[in-house]
C-alpha positions as CSV (number, residue, x, y, z in Angstrom):
1,X,7.6,32.9,15.6
2,X,5.0,30.4,14.5
3,X,5.7,28.1,11.6
4,X,4.3,29.0,8.2
5,X,2.1,26.0,7.4
6,X,0.7,27.4,4.1
7,X,1.0,25.3,1.0
8,X,4.5,25.8,-0.5
9,X,4.7,27.1,-4.0
10,X,6.8,25.6,-6.9
11,X,7.7,22.0,-7.7
12,X,9.7,19.8,-5.3
13,X,12.9,19.9,-7.2
14,X,12.9,23.7,-7.4
15,X,12.2,24.1,-3.7
16,X,14.9,21.6,-2.8
17,X,17.5,23.5,-4.9
18,X,16.4,26.8,-3.2
19,X,16.6,25.2,0.3
20,X,20.0,23.6,-0.2
21,X,21.4,26.9,-1.5
22,X,19.8,28.9,1.3
23,X,21.1,26.6,4.1
24,X,24.3,25.3,2.5
25,X,26.6,26.9,5.1
26,X,24.3,26.2,8.1
27,X,24.7,23.5,10.8
28,X,22.2,21.0,11.9
29,X,20.7,23.2,14.6
30,X,20.3,26.1,12.2
31,X,18.8,24.0,9.5
32,X,16.1,22.8,12.0
33,X,15.6,26.2,13.5
34,X,15.1,28.1,10.3
35,X,13.9,25.4,7.8
36,X,11.0,24.4,10.1
37,X,9.6,27.9,9.6
38,X,10.5,28.1,5.9
39,X,7.5,28.4,3.5
40,X,9.5,26.5,0.8
41,X,9.5,23.5,3.1
42,X,5.9,23.6,4.3
43,X,4.4,21.2,6.9
44,X,6.9,18.6,8.2
45,X,7.1,15.6,10.6
46,X,10.1,13.8,12.1
47,X,10.2,10.1,11.3
48,X,12.2,8.2,13.9
49,X,13.0,4.6,14.4
50,X,14.1,5.3,18.0
51,X,17.2,3.3,17.0
52,X,20.9,3.5,17.9
53,X,21.4,7.2,17.0
54,X,17.9,8.5,17.0
55,X,18.1,10.3,20.3
56,X,20.3,13.1,18.9
57,X,17.7,14.3,16.4
58,X,14.9,13.7,18.8
59,X,16.6,15.8,21.4
60,X,17.4,18.6,18.9
61,X,13.7,18.7,17.8
62,X,12.5,18.6,21.5
63,X,14.6,21.7,22.1
64,X,13.9,23.6,18.9
65,X,10.3,22.7,18.1
66,X,8.8,20.1,20.5
67,X,5.4,20.4,18.9
68,X,6.8,18.8,15.7
69,X,4.9,15.6,15.0
70,X,7.1,12.5,15.5
71,X,6.1,9.4,13.5
72,X,7.3,6.1,15.0
73,X,6.7,3.0,12.8
74,X,5.9,0.0,15.0
75,X,6.3,-3.0,12.7
76,X,5.3,-5.4,15.5
77,X,8.7,-7.1,14.8
78,X,10.9,-4.6,16.7
79,X,13.2,-5.6,19.6
80,X,11.5,-5.2,23.0
81,X,14.5,-3.0,23.9
82,X,13.4,-0.6,21.1
83,X,9.9,-0.4,22.4
84,X,11.1,0.2,25.9
85,X,13.6,2.9,24.7
86,X,10.8,4.6,22.7
87,X,8.7,5.0,25.9
88,X,11.8,6.2,27.9
89,X,12.6,8.9,25.4
90,X,9.0,10.0,24.9
91,X,8.9,10.8,28.6
92,X,12.4,12.2,29.0
93,X,12.3,14.5,26.1
94,X,8.7,15.6,26.6
95,X,7.9,15.6,22.9
96,X,4.4,16.9,22.4
97,X,3.1,14.8,19.4
98,X,4.4,11.3,19.1
99,X,2.3,9.2,16.7
100,X,2.8,5.4,16.6
101,X,2.2,4.1,13.1
102,X,1.3,0.5,12.3
103,X,0.3,-1.5,9.3
104,X,-3.3,-2.2,8.4
105,X,-4.0,-5.5,10.2
106,X,-6.0,-6.9,7.3
107,X,-3.0,-6.2,4.9
108,X,-0.6,-8.0,7.3
109,X,-3.0,-10.9,7.6
110,X,-3.3,-11.2,3.9
111,X,0.4,-10.7,3.0
112,X,2.0,-12.4,6.0
113,X,-0.5,-14.6,7.8
114,X,2.1,-16.7,9.6
115,X,4.7,-14.0,10.2
116,X,7.3,-15.6,8.0
117,X,7.4,-13.2,5.0
118,X,10.7,-11.7,6.1
119,X,12.3,-15.1,5.7
120,X,11.8,-15.2,1.9
121,X,10.9,-11.7,0.8
122,X,12.3,-8.9,3.0
123,X,11.3,-6.2,0.5
124,X,7.6,-7.3,0.6
125,X,7.7,-7.5,4.4
126,X,9.2,-4.0,4.7
127,X,6.6,-2.7,2.2
128,X,3.6,-3.9,4.1
129,X,5.0,-3.2,7.6
130,X,6.9,0.1,7.0
131,X,6.6,1.7,3.6
132,X,2.8,1.6,3.2
133,X,2.0,2.7,6.8
134,X,4.5,5.6,6.6
135,X,3.2,6.7,3.2
136,X,-0.3,7.0,4.7
137,X,1.0,8.9,7.7
138,X,2.9,11.3,5.5
139,X,0.0,12.1,3.2
140,X,-0.8,15.3,5.0
141,X,2.8,16.6,5.1
142,X,5.0,18.5,2.6
143,X,8.2,17.0,4.0
144,X,9.8,14.8,6.7
145,X,12.9,14.9,8.8
146,X,15.2,11.9,8.7
147,X,18.4,10.9,10.5
148,X,20.3,10.0,7.3
149,X,24.0,10.8,7.4
150,X,26.8,10.6,4.8
151,X,29.1,8.6,7.0
152,X,26.6,5.7,6.9
153,X,27.9,5.0,3.3
154,X,26.1,3.0,0.6
155,X,23.3,5.1,-0.9
156,X,23.9,7.8,1.7
157,X,27.4,9.0,1.1
158,X,26.3,12.2,-0.8
159,X,23.2,13.0,1.2
160,X,22.3,16.8,1.3
161,X,20.3,18.7,3.8
162,X,17.3,18.6,1.5
163,X,16.3,15.9,-1.0
164,X,13.4,15.6,-3.4
165,X,11.2,12.6,-2.9
166,X,10.0,12.4,-6.4
167,X,7.3,15.0,-6.9
168,X,5.7,14.1,-3.7
169,X,7.5,15.8,-0.8
170,X,10.9,16.9,0.6
171,X,13.2,15.0,2.9
172,X,15.2,17.0,5.5
173,X,18.5,15.5,6.7
174,X,19.8,17.9,9.4
175,X,22.6,15.5,10.4
176,X,23.8,14.8,6.9
177,X,27.3,16.1,7.6
178,X,27.8,14.7,11.1
179,X,30.2,11.9,11.8
180,X,30.0,9.2,14.4
181,X,32.3,11.3,16.7
182,X,29.9,14.3,16.5
183,X,27.0,12.1,17.5
184,X,28.9,10.6,20.4
185,X,30.0,14.0,21.6
186,X,26.5,15.4,21.5
187,X,25.1,12.4,23.4
188,X,27.7,12.8,26.1
189,X,27.4,16.5,26.4
190,X,23.6,16.3,26.7
191,X,23.6,13.1,28.9
192,X,21.3,11.4,26.6
193,X,20.3,7.7,27.2
194,X,21.6,5.1,24.8
195,X,19.7,2.4,23.1
196,X,20.5,-0.7,25.2
197,X,21.4,-2.8,22.2
198,X,24.3,-0.5,21.2
199,X,26.4,-1.9,24.0
200,X,25.7,-5.4,22.6
201,X,27.2,-4.6,19.2
202,X,24.2,-3.2,17.3
203,X,25.2,0.2,15.8
204,X,22.2,0.1,13.5
205,X,18.9,-1.3,14.7
206,X,15.8,-2.4,12.8
207,X,13.4,-5.3,13.1
208,X,14.6,-8.1,15.3
209,X,14.5,-10.9,12.7
210,X,16.6,-8.9,10.2
211,X,19.2,-7.2,12.5
212,X,22.4,-8.8,13.8
213,X,25.4,-7.6,15.8
214,X,28.2,-5.9,13.9
215,X,31.9,-6.8,14.3
216,X,34.6,-4.2,14.9
217,X,35.7,-2.7,11.6
218,X,32.5,-3.6,9.7
219,X,30.2,-1.1,8.1
220,X,27.8,0.2,10.8
221,X,24.8,-1.1,8.7
222,X,26.4,-4.5,8.0
223,X,24.0,-6.1,10.5
224,X,20.9,-5.1,8.6
225,X,19.7,-7.9,6.3
226,X,23.0,-9.6,6.6
227,X,23.9,-12.0,3.8
228,X,21.7,-10.1,1.2
229,X,22.1,-7.2,-1.2
230,X,19.4,-5.3,0.7
231,X,20.7,-2.1,2.3
232,X,17.5,0.0,2.9
233,X,14.0,-0.9,4.1
234,X,12.3,1.0,1.3
235,X,11.1,4.2,3.1
236,X,14.0,6.1,1.4
237,X,13.1,4.7,-2.1
238,X,11.0,6.2,-4.9
239,X,9.3,3.8,-7.2
240,X,11.5,1.0,-5.8
241,X,14.8,2.8,-6.3
242,X,17.0,4.6,-3.8
243,X,16.5,8.4,-3.8
244,X,19.2,9.5,-6.2
245,X,22.0,11.7,-4.9
246,X,23.9,14.3,-6.9
247,X,26.8,11.8,-7.3
248,X,24.5,9.2,-8.7
249,X,22.8,11.6,-11.0
250,X,26.2,12.6,-12.5
251,X,27.1,9.0,-13.2
C-alpha cells in the first residue's frame, strides 16, 4: 500500500494526540509499519547520526520502507569511524534514499573560520553545523523519525512515540520504550554490524572534539560535552528549549 503523502489536516498538537492514542499499544515495528502510511503524520524522513545504536532503526526502516529518505548530518567534525560506518551501512542495508546534509560553507567560514568554535561555544557550533542544516533539510517534511529512547534519561525519560515539534512538524520515536537489552538482542538476532567505537567505550557518539569514552556505571551520554551542562546538540530543541515531555508539562 503506498504511503499517503497528502498534506495532513489539523494542528500538530492535535495530530500528535491522535497518533499517540492510535498507536499507544503498538510496538516499534507496528508504529513504523502503520504510522508511515498514516495521513495524520504526513511525509516523513528518518534522521540518523549513524552512531552507536543507529543501526537498529536503520535496519527496521530498510525492511519496512526502504524508500524512506534518510538524512545524515555530516558536521565535518565526525569521527572517521562514523563516516566509514555510514558507508558500510548504506551498502549493507540497501537504503534507497540517503541524503548527506552539511552546513552552508559560507556560514561555517563566518561563524567558525578557524574551526575552534566548539572550544568556547558548543551551542553555537551545533547550531551552525547541525541545527540549521537539518532545519533546511526538513523543510519539505511533515515529520521525522528519531532514535530517542526513554532509557537514555535526562530530557528523554518520558518520550512518547509521537512528539509535537512546536507548530512545525511531528517527531516519531519508534524505539521510545526499548531498553539497552532490547537493542542488543535485536542487533545480535539480525547480525548487524556495530559502530567500531562502541568497543572502545563510546556508547553515545557525536562529533569527535565533543565526545569522550564513558566509564562503566556512567550515564550512556556522559561522554557527550563532558564537563558542561549541555546534554543535547539542539536538534531536539524548540526555540532553544528541549521539547517538553508530559512529565515536564505537568511540573
